[in-house]
C-alpha positions in Angstrom: -41.2 -11.9 -34.1 -44.2 -12.6 -31.8 -46.4 -9.7 -30.9 -49.9 -9.1 -29.6 -52.7 -8.0 -31.8 -53.9 -4.5 -31.0 -56.3 -4.8 -28.2 -57.6 -1.3 -27.7 -61.3 -1.6 -26.5 -63.9 -0.7 -29.0 -66.1 2.2 -27.8 -69.4 0.4 -27.5 -71.6 2.4 -25.2 -75.1 1.0 -25.7 -76.5 4.5 -26.4 -74.3 5.0 -29.5 -73.7 1.5 -30.8 -76.4 -1.2 -31.3 -75.7 -4.8 -30.3 -76.2 -5.9 -33.9 -73.8 -3.4 -35.3 -71.2 -4.2 -32.6 -71.6 -7.9 -33.2 -71.0 -7.4 -37.0 -67.9 -5.3 -36.3 -66.3 -7.7 -33.9 -67.0 -10.8 -36.0 -65.5 -9.1 -39.0 -62.4 -8.2 -37.1 -61.8 -11.7 -35.7 -62.4 -13.3 -39.1 -59.7 -11.0 -40.6 -57.0 -12.6 -38.5 -54.3 -14.5 -40.3 -53.6 -18.2 -39.6 -50.4 -17.2 -37.8 -52.2 -14.6 -35.6 -54.8 -17.3 -34.7 -52.1 -19.8 -33.8 -50.3 -17.2 -31.6 -53.6 -16.3 -29.9 -54.3 -20.0 -29.2 -50.9 -20.5 -27.6 -51.3 -17.5 -25.3 -54.9 -18.5 -24.5 -53.7 -22.0 -23.5 -51.1 -20.6 -21.1 -53.7 -18.3 -19.5 -56.2 -21.2 -19.1 -53.7 -23.5 -17.6 -52.8 -20.8 -15.0 -56.4 -19.9 -14.3 -57.3 -20.7 -10.7 -61.0 -21.3 -11.6 -59.9 -24.3 -13.6 -57.3 -25.8 -11.3 -59.7 -28.4 -9.8 -61.9 -28.8 -12.9 -62.0 -32.4 -14.3 -65.1 -32.2 -16.6 -65.1 -29.2 -18.9 -67.4 -28.2 -21.7 -65.5 -26.6 -24.6 -66.2 -25.7 -28.3 -64.7 -26.1 -31.7 -63.8 -22.7 -33.1 -65.9 -21.2 -35.9 -66.2 -17.8 -37.5 -62.8 -16.6 -36.3 -63.4 -17.5 -32.7 -60.3 -17.9 -30.5 -59.1 -21.5 -30.6 -59.0 -23.5 -27.3 -57.6 -26.6 -29.0 -54.0 -26.3 -27.7 -55.3 -25.9 -24.2 -57.5 -29.0 -24.6 -54.6 -31.1 -25.9 -52.4 -30.1 -22.9 -55.2 -30.5 -20.3 -56.2 -34.0 -21.6 -52.7 -35.2 -20.7 -53.7 -34.4 -17.1 -56.8 -36.5 -17.3 -59.3 -33.7 -17.9 -62.3 -34.8 -19.9 -63.9 -32.5 -22.4 -67.5 -32.2 -23.7 -69.0 -30.4 -26.7 -72.3 -28.6 -26.8 -75.1 -30.3 -28.8 -78.4 -28.7 -29.8 -81.2 -30.4 -27.9 -83.6 -32.0 -30.4 -86.7 -31.7 -28.2 -86.1 -28.7 -25.8 -85.5 -26.1 -28.4 -82.9 -23.4 -27.6 -81.1 -25.6 -25.0 -77.8 -27.5 -25.1 -76.7 -30.9 -23.9 -73.1 -31.9 -23.6 -71.4 -35.0 -25.1 -67.9 -36.4 -24.5 -65.4 -35.3 -27.1 -62.2 -37.0 -28.4 -60.4 -37.1 -31.7 -62.2 -40.3 -32.7 -65.8 -39.0 -32.1 -67.8 -38.6 -35.3 -69.1 -35.1 -35.8 -71.9 -33.9 -37.9 -72.9 -30.3 -38.8 -75.9 -29.0 -36.9 -78.5 -26.6 -38.4 -76.0 -23.8 -38.0 -73.3 -25.7 -39.8 -71.3 -26.2 -36.6 -69.9 -29.8 -36.1 -71.2 -31.6 -33.1 -71.5 -35.2 -31.8 -74.7 -37.1 -32.4 -77.3 -36.7 -29.7 -77.2 -39.6 -27.3 -79.0 -40.1 -24.0 -76.4 -42.6 -22.9 -73.4 -40.3 -23.3 -74.8 -37.0 -22.2 -73.4 -35.2 -19.1 -75.9 -32.9 -17.3 -75.1 -29.2 -17.4 -75.0 -29.1 -13.6 -72.5 -32.0 -13.5 -69.8 -30.0 -15.4 -67.0 -28.4 -13.5 -66.5 -25.6 -16.0 -67.9 -24.3 -19.3 -65.6 -22.5 -21.8 -67.7 -20.8 -24.5 -66.9 -18.2 -27.2 -67.9 -14.6 -26.9 -68.4 -12.0 -29.6 -67.7 -9.1 -27.1 -67.2 -8.5 -23.4 -66.4 -5.7 -21.0 -64.5 -5.6 -17.7 -67.7 -5.5 -15.6 -69.0 -8.9 -16.8 -71.2 -7.6 -19.7 -71.0 -9.8 -22.7 -72.2 -10.2 -26.2 -72.8 -13.5 -27.9 -74.2 -14.6 -31.2 -77.7 -13.8 -30.0 -79.2 -17.3 -29.8 -79.3 -17.4 -26.0 -78.4 -21.1 -25.8 -76.0 -20.9 -22.9 -78.3 -18.5 -21.0 -81.3 -20.9 -21.2 -79.2 -24.0 -20.5 -77.6 -22.5 -17.4 -80.5 -20.5 -16.1 -80.7 -22.9 -13.2 -77.5 -21.3 -11.8 -79.5 -18.3 -10.6 -81.5 -20.4 -8.2 -78.9 -23.0 -7.4 -75.5 -21.3 -7.7 -73.9 -24.2 -5.7 -74.6 -26.5 -8.5 -73.4 -24.2 -11.3 -70.2 -24.9 -13.1 -67.7 -22.1 -13.6 -68.9 -20.2 -16.6 -65.9 -18.6 -18.5 -66.1 -16.8 -21.8 -63.2 -17.0 -24.2 -62.3 -14.2 -26.7 -59.5 -12.4 -28.4 -58.5 -9.5 -26.2 -59.4 -7.0 -28.9 -63.0 -8.1 -28.4 -63.1 -6.2 -25.1 -65.3 -3.2 -25.4 -65.8 -0.1 -23.3 -69.2 -0.9 -22.0 -72.0 -3.4 -22.5 -75.4 -3.6 -20.9 -76.1 -6.6 -18.7 -79.5 -7.9 -19.8 -82.0 -9.5 -17.3 -81.6 -12.9 -18.9 -77.8 -12.9 -19.1 -76.4 -15.7 -16.8 -73.5 -14.1 -15.0 -70.0 -15.1 -15.9 -67.2 -16.1 -13.5 -64.7 -14.6 -15.8 -63.3 -14.1 -19.3 -60.0 -15.5 -20.6 -58.2 -14.0 -23.6 -54.9 -14.3 -25.3 -53.6 -11.5 -23.1 -55.1 -11.9 -19.6 -57.8 -13.3 -17.3 -60.7 -11.1 -16.2 -62.3 -12.5 -13.1 -65.7 -11.5 -11.7 -65.7 -12.6 -8.1 -69.4 -12.1 -7.5 -71.2 -12.1 -10.8 -74.5 -10.2 -10.8 -77.3 -9.4 -13.2 -78.0 -6.1 -11.5 
């Protein structure tokens, strides 16, 4: 019988729990999920994404291939592609270190592991889509809170790539983090370099931040 995974928020006040310890705890917890639990989470995530108003008009969406126990957006992608939505995978920029470019993704695209061991398309100037030309970006989180605070892997790739959204919010795509709902924590600090999220979508619900702020 289908049932949700326990999603009680982890008490992660920054004064008592370092970001590195919290990251380790949450990554271990999501890696411990069974195949059946991951499949169930993927199904519920797909429904929540299909019903998310921030994505109703999106036609060009950046997405990711799950790794390290991340929640799997694959079912959503399969369903959305039938509606003509095009998807793009992040690719490490070979020149501008710490930044991402986005290449079209389909089942027949050849993928190669990057330096982190994550499969990605080959870098191509002809096939890239600029970050500002995306309608939405769905990216994995390690942790998040209900105020828009978030915890990633610590590389800062998305923050550097979408830093322009601070100065030109009208050009910014919808930035939406994806996670298992148990990755919600009590409180996270919002760092000065964190690019604000429009929302977070989990296997249980959608969290929307109507006016994201770094203050």
